[in-house]
Every structure is written in structure tokens, then in C-alpha cells.
C-alpha positions in Angstrom: -7.2 70.1 155.1 -7.0 73.9 154.5 -5.1 75.8 157.1 -4.1 79.3 158.0 -0.6 80.6 157.9 0.5 82.0 161.2 3.7 84.0 160.7 5.0 87.4 161.4 5.5 87.9 157.7 2.2 86.4 156.5 -1.3 87.4 157.3 -4.3 88.5 155.2 -3.0 87.6 151.7 -1.1 84.4 152.5 -3.9 82.9 154.5 -6.2 83.0 151.4 -3.9 80.8 149.3 -3.5 77.9 151.7 -5.9 75.3 150.3 -6.7 71.7 149.8 -5.1 70.9 146.5 -6.2 67.4 145.4 -4.9 66.1 142.1 -6.9 63.2 140.7 -5.2 61.2 137.9 -6.9 58.5 136.0 -4.7 55.4 136.2 -5.6 53.3 133.2 -3.0 50.8 132.5 0.4 52.6 132.7 -1.3 56.0 131.8 -0.4 57.9 135.0 0.2 61.0 132.9 0.4 63.6 135.7 4.2 63.7 135.8 4.2 66.3 133.1 6.9 64.1 131.4 5.2 60.9 130.4 7.0 57.7 131.4 7.3 56.8 127.7 8.1 59.8 125.5 5.9 58.2 122.8 2.9 58.5 125.1 1.0 61.8 125.4 -1.5 63.3 127.8 -4.7 63.8 125.8 -6.4 66.4 128.0 -6.3 68.4 131.3 -9.6 68.8 133.2 -9.7 71.2 136.1 -12.2 71.9 138.9 -12.0 74.4 141.8 -11.9 78.1 142.7 -10.1 81.3 141.8 -6.7 79.6 142.1 -7.5 77.7 138.9 -10.3 79.7 137.2 -9.3 80.9 133.8 -12.4 83.0 133.1 -15.6 81.0 133.8 -16.9 83.8 136.1 -16.9 86.2 133.1 -20.0 84.3 131.9 -22.1 84.2 135.1 -23.7 86.7 137.4 -21.1 86.9 140.1 -19.5 89.3 142.6 -16.2 87.5 142.0 -14.9 88.9 138.7 -11.6 90.2 137.5 -12.0 90.7 133.8 -10.7 94.2 134.0 -7.3 96.0 134.4 -4.9 95.7 136.1 -5.7 92.0 136.2 -4.0 90.3 133.3 -1.5 93.1 132.7 1.4 90.6 132.4 -0.7 88.1 130.5 -0.1 87.6 126.8 -1.2 90.9 125.1 -1.9 92.4 128.5 -5.5 91.3 128.4 -7.7 90.8 131.5 -9.1 87.3 130.8 -10.8 86.6 134.1 -7.8 85.0 135.7 -7.5 86.2 139.3 -4.0 87.6 138.9 -1.6 89.5 136.7 -0.8 86.5 134.4 -1.1 82.8 134.2 -2.6 80.4 136.7 -1.4 77.0 137.8 -3.7 75.1 135.4 -1.9 77.0 132.5 1.5 75.9 133.8 0.3 72.3 134.0 -1.2 72.4 130.5 1.9 73.8 129.0 4.4 71.6 130.9 2.4 68.5 130.1 2.5 69.3 126.4 -1.3 69.5 126.1 -1.5 73.1 125.1 -0.3 76.5 126.2 -3.4 77.8 128.0 -6.4 76.0 129.4 -9.7 77.7 128.3 -12.8 78.1 130.6 -15.5 75.7 129.7 -18.2 78.5 129.6 -16.3 80.3 126.9 -18.9 80.5 124.0 -16.1 80.5 121.5 -14.8 77.0 122.4 -13.8 74.9 119.5 -13.9 71.1 119.1 -10.1 70.9 119.6 -10.5 72.7 122.9 -12.9 70.0 124.1 -10.6 67.3 123.0 -7.5 68.7 124.8 -9.3 69.8 128.0 -11.1 72.7 129.7 -11.4 74.4 133.0 -14.6 74.2 135.1 -13.2 76.2 138.1 -15.0 79.3 139.4 -13.6 82.0 141.6 -15.3 81.9 145.0 -16.3 78.2 144.9 -15.8 76.0 147.9 -16.4 72.5 149.3 -19.2 73.8 151.4 -22.1 74.7 149.1 -22.8 77.7 151.3 -19.4 79.1 150.3 -20.4 79.2 146.6 -23.6 80.9 147.5 -21.9 83.6 149.5 -19.5 84.3 146.6 -22.1 83.7 143.9 -19.7 81.2 142.3 -20.3 78.0 140.3 -20.6 75.3 143.0 -18.7 72.0 142.8 -22.0 70.2 142.2 -22.7 72.6 139.3 -19.1 72.0 138.0 -19.8 68.3 138.0 -23.0 68.9 135.9 -21.0 71.0 133.5 -18.4 68.1 133.3 -21.2 65.7 132.5 -22.4 68.1 129.7 -18.8 68.3 128.5 -18.6 64.5 128.2 -21.7 64.6 126.1 -20.3 67.2 123.8 -17.0 65.3 123.5 -18.9 62.1 122.6 -20.7 64.0 119.8 -17.5 65.3 118.5 -15.2 62.3 118.5 -17.4 59.3 119.2 -17.8 57.0 122.3 -14.6 55.0 121.9 -12.2 58.0 121.5 -14.1 59.8 124.4 -13.5 56.8 126.7 -9.9 56.8 125.8 -9.5 60.5 126.4 -11.3 60.4 129.7 -9.3 57.4 130.9 -5.9 58.9 130.1 -6.4 62.5 131.1 -5.3 64.5 134.2 -8.0 65.7 136.6 -7.2 68.5 139.0 -9.3 69.8 141.9 -8.1 72.8 143.8 -10.5 74.2 146.3 -10.9 74.9 150.1 -9.4 78.3 150.7 -12.7 80.2 150.4 -14.3 77.8 152.8 -11.9 78.9 155.5 -11.2 82.5 154.8 -14.6 83.7 153.6 -17.1 81.2 154.9 -15.6 80.5 158.3 -13.6 83.5 159.3 -15.2 86.4 157.4 -18.9 85.5 157.1 -20.9 84.8 160.3 -22.6 81.7 159.1 -20.7 78.5 160.0 -18.6 79.6 163.0 -21.3 79.7 165.6 -22.1 76.1 164.9 -18.7 74.6 164.3 -15.3 75.0 165.9 -12.2 74.7 163.6 -11.9 70.9 164.1 -15.6 70.3 163.4 -15.6 72.6 160.4 -12.6 70.7 159.0 -14.5 67.5 159.4 -17.4 69.1 157.5 -15.2 70.1 154.6 -13.7 66.7 154.4 -17.2 65.2 154.2 -18.0 67.6 151.4 -14.8 66.7 149.6 -15.5 63.0 149.9 -19.0 63.5 148.5 -17.5 65.4 145.6 -15.0 62.7 144.8 -17.7 60.0 145.0 -20.0 61.9 142.6 -17.1 62.6 140.3 -16.1 58.9 140.2 -19.6 57.8 139.5 -20.1 60.3 136.6 -16.7 59.4 135.0 -16.8 55.6 135.5 -20.3 55.5 133.9 -18.5 56.7 130.7 -15.7 54.2 131.2 -17.9 51.2 132.1 -16.4 49.1 129.2 -12.8 49.6 130.4 -11.1 47.1 132.6 -9.4 49.6 134.9 -11.6 52.3 136.4 -11.3 55.0 139.0 -10.8 52.4 141.8 -7.2 52.5 140.5 -6.9 56.2 140.5 -4.0 57.9 142.3 -5.0 60.7 144.7 -2.1 63.0 145.6 -2.4 65.6 148.3 -0.1 68.6 147.9 1.0 70.5 151.0 0.6 74.1 149.9 1.1 75.3 153.4 4.7 74.3 153.9 5.7 75.3 150.4 4.2 78.8 150.8 5.6 79.3 154.2 9.1 78.4 153.0 8.8 81.1 150.3 7.5 83.6 152.9 10.4 82.9 155.3 13.1 82.8 152.6 11.9 85.2 149.9 15.3 86.0 148.5 15.9 82.3 147.6 13.0 82.5 145.3 13.6 86.0 143.9 11.0 87.9 145.8 11.4 91.3 147.5 7.9 91.6 149.0 5.9 88.8 150.6 3.8 90.5 153.2 1.4 92.4 150.9 0.0 92.2 147.4 1.2 94.3 144.4 -2.2 95.7 143.6 -3.1 98.9 145.6 -2.0 98.8 149.2 -1.9 95.0 149.0 -3.9 94.7 152.2 -7.5 94.6 151.2 -7.7 95.0 147.4 -9.2 92.1 145.4 -11.6 91.8 142.5 -13.4 95.2 142.1 -11.2 97.0 144.6 -8.1 96.1 142.6 -8.6 98.5 139.7 -6.7 101.0 137.5 -7.9 103.9 139.7 -5.8 102.7 142.6 -2.5 104.7 142.5 -0.5 102.4 144.8 -0.2 99.4 142.5 3.4 98.2 142.2 5.4 98.5 138.9 6.9 95.1 138.8 4.7 92.2 140.0 7.4 89.6 139.6 9.1 90.9 142.8 5.9 90.3 144.7 4.7 86.9 146.0 1.1 88.1 146.0 -0.8 90.0 143.3 -3.8 91.2 145.4 -4.8 90.6 149.0 -6.0 87.1 148.1 -4.1 85.7 145.1 -0.4 85.1 144.3 1.3 86.6 141.3 2.2 84.6 138.2 5.7 84.5 139.6 4.4 83.3 143.0 2.5 80.5 141.4 5.4 79.6 139.2 7.6 79.3 142.3 5.1 77.0 144.0 4.7 75.0 140.9 8.4 74.4 140.7 8.4 73.1 144.3 5.5 70.9 143.7 7.2 69.3 140.6 10.3 68.7 142.7 8.5 67.2 145.7 5.5 65.4 144.3 6.5 64.4 140.8 7.2 60.7 141.6 4.1 60.2 143.6 2.0 60.4 140.4 3.7 57.2 139.2 3.1 55.2 142.4 0.2 52.7 142.2 
């Protein structure tokens, strides 16, 4: 359930991060490989496959007609080479951390990148799109790739993978990979509180129920598509492990105790004034952008910095690591 942060030190920017972060790991035999350190060091995680919104998007929106773009400076200024890749922050995103820590690869490429190589498909790609939400209306408002469209791209990906490595290896890769879905913040901040579409017909409780319904539908569709590829396997997604990560409490702890995490500013973003700037409003013409983003929890008015995500990632690894190995 996505929630809003209510704190004296957290308002516009922090509210946008709080999201439903569901991590779906395929549990085939002992292959619960989401711990980022496999149970047996001889075992490896073959691929990482990510769905969601701007928290995870590594550049898919670069290749669609969308209002939600950030493939221009100062986005990416702390990324390798200082290149704006379409990641909605100054550097890496959580899916990059996961890919690196799990030993899959250093960075997770966007699926829509026309320069994808066969090895990219084998080790995993990112389907996330900035602006997406559980509610299909959210993706329409933000002109993002909806979750249903992301699933269609995933089906297309499975076909390409099968052509590249054959049915047997494809089944093995899909059954032993890590699947991540991170979405929900846009439904709350944009669709419900900013746009005037859902609020007249739903109170907060009813809208939450609606989002959970959309989430359930997504997971059912995902399971159906994936299990059709794994039909010959004994263990299927009925044995999957779903882990809910409480972003709210972790983020609030950083906001309330910033010094413990190495931050000096947690009430506004680094880009511009840090109050309203995001996407096109966060640009090189804005004279107020901070010099050192690592001291800031938030990059723009909507997204944490690379350092902010790294702090959250460290908390998640500490608090949720063992849950991935519970069947």
C-alpha cells in the first residue's frame, strides 16, 4: 500500500518516493537468488528483470513519446561519464544496485534500447517506465508505458530470448531469475492528489483497495505469462516468494536522523529550488542546483539521489535479506 509521509521535515519530495515495492522471486528448487549473495557460492543468478516506474526506469522513456523524460543535464551528472541516460536522478537507480550486488552485471539496460545485445537479454533487462502506475489511468496521464504494456514487452522479450538461446535454456533462465516490481507512488501523488480524476469517486481507503486490485491483476497476468514458458518444470510460480518492502518506515528514519546516514539536507531536492523541479523543470538553466548531490536525500522534487537510494538499499538488505530464503 502506498502511503504519504507526514512529517515536519518531509513534504513534497518525500511523498513521491513512498511506494509499493513488491519483489517477486522465482522459487525453483533452492534457487531463491534474491539475497544478492546466493546460498551456495557456486550458484549464480542468471538474470534480473524489472518492472515499474521512474524509481527503476533506466531509460525506456527515451524511446517513447512521453512527457516524463530526463535524458538531459543535469540528470546523470554523477553517472559514469556524467551522461544523462534517462535515469530519473543524478546517478544509478536501485535496479543498478541490485544487478551489481547480485553479480549479474554492473548496470541494467532498458529493454527498448535499440542497441541491446544478446548478452543483455540473457542477463536481464528493465521494462520500467517513468510515470507508470498500477492504475491504467496513471500511465495515461503521465504518457508512460503501462504495466499491461510492460507485460507485453516481457512476453516479446521471452520470445527473443528463446530465439537466442533455445527453449531449454530460456526456461532455466526464467525460473532462476529475480523479478522486481516497483510501482505505486505515481498513483497516489499524481493520479489521486494532483490530478482531479479519481478523488471525486474514491476516498483514500477505496482508492487503496482499487490499487490493490490492479496489483493483484498484474501479478496474475505475470504469473500466467511466465508459467506458460515454464510449463515443463515441476515447480512453478505457485512456489514464488513475494516480499513486501516497507519503504515508508525506512525513508522516514532517514528523514528524522539524516546525520546518521551522512545527509545534510532532507527537506528539498538538489536540483533547482528542490521544491517543484522535476523532469523538464530540472535543467541546466536553473541556477539554484546544489554542488554536491551526495549530501542531499532527494535529487529533484520527486526522486532521491543516488546516495539516497544507496542508503535505502542498505537498509533493505539488512532488514529483508533473509525473507528471500523463506519458503
